[in-house]
C-alpha angles and dihedrals in degrees: 000000000000124000123206125197120187129199140169104064123133147112123318137164121245112281092029133119138238134177123215124200131194125191119200121204139171123037094009114171123214088228110063148116119236124187151149128255129180137204125197120196110282092012134102119250110267140193116259102173140325138191133199123227086255092058103256112146137204128189139192111248089239094064103035112127091017107058128051125195119202138161143206106213091191091058094036087232133135125197136201117203109199120194134170089027119200129200088248087066090069110120146106105282117213128197116223132197124191122195101213097201094058103018090233114147136196135199132212121227093259134248123230118236115188121184115193122207 
C-alpha cells in the first residue's frame, strides 16, 4: 500500500500562484510515476501533469507554460508549481502514484484549488 498526502491548495486570485505538494509513504517503489489530476464539478478527472522517477515530464496542453511538475525522490514528494492561474483551473487536485512493475495505482484525498476572477 502507498499513502499519498497532498497539501498546498487554497484560494487565489487570477494571475496568482500556488504550489501543491504530495508526500508518498508506505511501499513506495523507486520506479514509479507520480502525477497530478484535477476534477471540476460536473467534469471528469483529467491529467494535469506527471513525472517519472527518472524525471521525464508530461503536461496537459491547457497548463503547458504555466505549471511545472517536479519531484524529490529522496523525500518521495512530488510538487506542482502553478503560475498564472485562471478561473478555469478551479478544481479538486488529486495526487496519483503508479507502481510501474505492477501497474497498481493510488490516489490522494484531494486538495481544493479555487481561482477567483
